[in-house]
N, C-alpha and C positions, 0 to 999 in steps of 0.2 A: 180103378175107384172111379166112380161118377163123380167128379169134383162139384157140378152144378147140384146133384142130389145131396152131397154130403153138405155142402153150404146151406142148402135150403133147410135141412133137418137141425142143423146147431146154429142158424143166425139168431135166433131169439136169446139163447145162451148167450152168446158174445154181446149182443145188445143190451142185456140185463147184468152182465158183468161190466160194462161200461158206465150203465147207469148207476150201479152201487159206488163204481170208484168217483165218478163225478161228485158223489155227496161226502166224501171224505170223512169226517170225524163225526158227521150226524146219524150214522147206523145204529140201528137196534141191534139188540144181543142176536136176535134171529136172522138179521140180514148180514151181519159179520160172519154168522156160522156159512150162510148161503154163499157170501163172497168167496170165502176160503174153499168151498165145495166146486164154485164155479171156475175157480182159479187153477184148481188141480185138474176139471175136466177140459178147460181150454189148454192148457199145457199138454194134455194127452192130444188133442186135437192137433195142435200146432206140429207134433212128433210124427202122426199120421199123415198130414198134409206133406210136410217136408220129405219123408220117405217113401210115399206111396205116389203123389201126384202134385210135384212141386210146381207153385204157381208164384211167382214173384210178389205179386200185389198182395194175395191173401196171406203169403208168408210173412210178409213186413207187416201187414195189419194184426195179425195174431202175434208175432213177435213183439210188438209194441205193447198190445192188450196184457201180454203174460207179464212184461215187464213192468208194467205198472202195478199189476196186481201184485207181483212179486214184492215190489218195493213196500205195499200196503201191508201185506202178510206178515213179511218178514220185519219190517221196520228198518231204519237206518243205524248203522252200526259206525259210529267212529273210532280211528284207530286210536291205540293208547299205548303207554309203556308195555301194557301187559301182553300185547302183540309183539313188540321187540322182543320180550325177553321170552317169548313163546318161540319165536323164529330163532333165536341165539342159542335156545337150549333144546330145542326139538326138531323144529322145521328144516333149517338149514343141514344140522348134522345127519339127520333122518335122509334128506335128499343124497348127501355124500354117501351115507353108507349104502343105500338103495342101488346106488349106480358104481360101486365097488368092483363089479365083475366087469366093468369096462375099463375104468382108469386104473385099476391095478396091473391087467395085462398092458394096457398102454404105456405105463410107466416101467416096465421090465422091459418091454420090446424096445422102447426109444433109449432107455440107458443102456441097454447091448449096443444099440445102433451107435450112440455117442462114443463108446469104448472101442467099437470097431473102426469108426472114422478115424480116432484117435490113434489107434494102432497101426491103421495104414498109413497115416500121415508120419508118424515117429519113425516109422521103419523105412520108409522110402523117401529118400533124399529129393528125387526127381519131382516127387509131389510137393515137397517143401519149396523147391525153387519155383514151381507153379504159383505158389501162394505169394511170395515175395521175395525180394533181392536179399542175398545173405547178410548184408549189412543192416537192413531192415529187421529181419529176423531176429539178428542179434540184439537190437536195440529193444524190440518186445520182449525178448526172454532173460536178459542179463539180469543180474541183481539191482534192484532200483530202476529196472526198465518199465516200460509201458503197462505190463500185464500187473506189476506190483503197484504201482503208482495211480492205475486208474482208479482206485477206491478211495483214494486221498486227494484227487485233482480237484476236487470242489469242496466247499463248506458241507459239513455233513448234513445240516438240515435240508439244503437244497438239494444236495444229491440222494438223500433218500427221497424226498417227494418227487424228483424225477424218476428214479427207478420204480418207485410205486405206481405213478401215473403210466408208465410205458409197460410194466408187466399187468396192469389191472387191463388195461386195453388189448394186449394180447389175450387175456383169459376171456374178457367179453365178446371179443372176435370169434375165438373157438366156440364159445356157446350161442352166439348167435348164428354165425354162419355153419354150425352144424345141420341146419335145415337144407342146405344145398347138397345132400347125398353123403355129407362128412368131408368132402373133397379138400375144399379150404383150409379144414382143421388139419389134414394130414401133411399138408405144404407149410402150416404155420409150425406145426410140430417139427418137421423135418428140418426148418430154418433155424430152430432153437437148439437140436441136437447137433447140426453141422457147426454150428458155432462153439458150442461146448466140446465138440470132437476135436475142432482145430486147436483150441487151448489146450486140451491134453496131449495132443500130438506133437506140438510146437514144443511146449515146455518139457516135456518127457525125452524128446531128443536133445535138448540142451542140458538133462541130466535133473531138471529141478521141478519135476511133477510133484514131489512132496510140498513144495512152495504152493503150487497152483491149488492143489487140494486144500491145503490150509487156508487159502484166500476164498475157496468157493464152498466148503463144508458150512461154515459160520451161518449164511444167509441161504445158500443155494438148496439145501435139502428142503427147507419149508416152500421156498419159492418154485422150485420145480415140481413139488408134490402137489401145488396148487395149479400149477400150469397143466399137470396130468389130470387131475380131477375135471378143470375144464375142457381139455380136449376129449377124455374120454366121454363126459357128459355131451359133448356136441357130437361125437361118433354115433352115441346111443339116440342122439335125437334124429340124425340122418338116416340111421335104420330103422327108426319109427316110420319115416317117409316112405321105405320099401315095404316093412311087414309092421302094420300098426295092430296086429293080434285080433282078438273078437271083437273090439271097438271099432267104430268109424275112424278113419285116417284123422278126420277133423278133431274128434273128441280126445284120440290119443295124443295128437301132435298139442292139442290146448292143454292138456295135463302136462305133458313133457317141457313144454315152453314156459308154462308158469314156474314150474321147478327151477328151469334153466336161469329164468330172469331172478329168482330169489338166490341162486346158487352164485348170480354175478355179484349180486351184494355182498354175499357171505365170503365169498374170494377175494374180494375187494379189500374187506378188513384183514383176512389172512395176509395176503401180500402188503398190507401197510405194516404188519408186525415185520416181515420180513425184509421190507425197505428200511425199517428203523434198525433192524441189526446189521443191513449192508452198509447203512449209512454212519452208524455208532460203534459198531463191534467190530465189523471185519477189517478197518484201516485202523484199528486201535492198537496201543503199545502193548496190549495182554499177550501173554505166549499164544503159541498155536492151540496148545492143548487146550486153554481156556478157552479160547474163541470157539473152537470144535466142539467141546463140550456144551457151550452155550446154543450153538446150532442143532446138535442132536437132541438135547433137551427140548427145544421148541418143537422140533418134528415129533418127537415121542408125545409130547403135550397133546399136539393136533389129532394124531393118531388115535390116542386114547379117549379124545373128546368126540372123535367120530364114531369110533366101534364100541364106546360105553354109551354116552347120550344117544348117539344117532341110532344105536342097535336096539337100545331100549325104547326108543320112539317108534322104530320101525315096526318092532315086534307087536306095539299096541295099534297100527295101523296107521302111521303119520308116514304120509309119503312125500313131504316136505312141499306138498300143494297148499293151497288156500284152504282155510276150513270149509267145510261143507256148506255151511249157510251163507259163505261168500260165493259159491261158485254157480256158474249158470247152470241150469238143469241139463242133464246129458238125456239125448235121444235113446229109446230104447232099441236095442239090436237083437235080432234073432240068433238063437242059439246055435 
């Protein structure tokens, strides 16, 4: 495409659009219709320039012009409680539901890895010796030892806040670092499973695996599910860098990235609930069956939330992204 010829052919339309935008609210009905038509044509011109003859100065000029026109045509919308309600009842669960083909296998494989590590440590004394001195390991695994007192070592409120902050940060890192081909996500996931596997192995070697699981189940089911969702979504984002599908890489990453940011907020809320359970329920005097039942109930509630509300929202087209009116226009791509 000859860029100079193209600019000459359409400069008058861009200038006319600029004139109409400068007039603001003083437009007549016919001029308002003309502004909308010019906005649509200029957006198309911007797409063609970007895809066929990208020129930084012209692209910047048209981008600014289209953005100004879009603000006038669509108006400015303020966030409201309706947006928060829509996010919690549709956007977030839909995003989690749509990424289930990534986080469910991640959960299964990660759990198997933790169990394998636990079996390896529990059945190999030489591995246990490499982890710590026999006296230190006994102190960790004995009745009333470090594994049991860990959850009651600090006041419940501050402990819940601490674990919530740590877990939310780990989940956010999985979502954000996924863009680096998912490699950092795999490392974060491995460290979490290694920590879990060490606990399984040491406590099983001491014949107290039931105690360990009784301490982990109340909060761990929901907490680990949130981590798996974050990791799976991060891996999905990393794969988008490699294979964006039929859209441009930029458009695909923008959609996945916006959904990931929303999921970070939603998962922070989920981890807040698991932090409350870990701070107040896990170290409580309730019997093991009661604490485990609460943990299982929280996990089932979350899965029901995702598969019922999220599935319903996904089937009507919700992708966990911004509403269409709030998104930037995407460039057309060849079939």
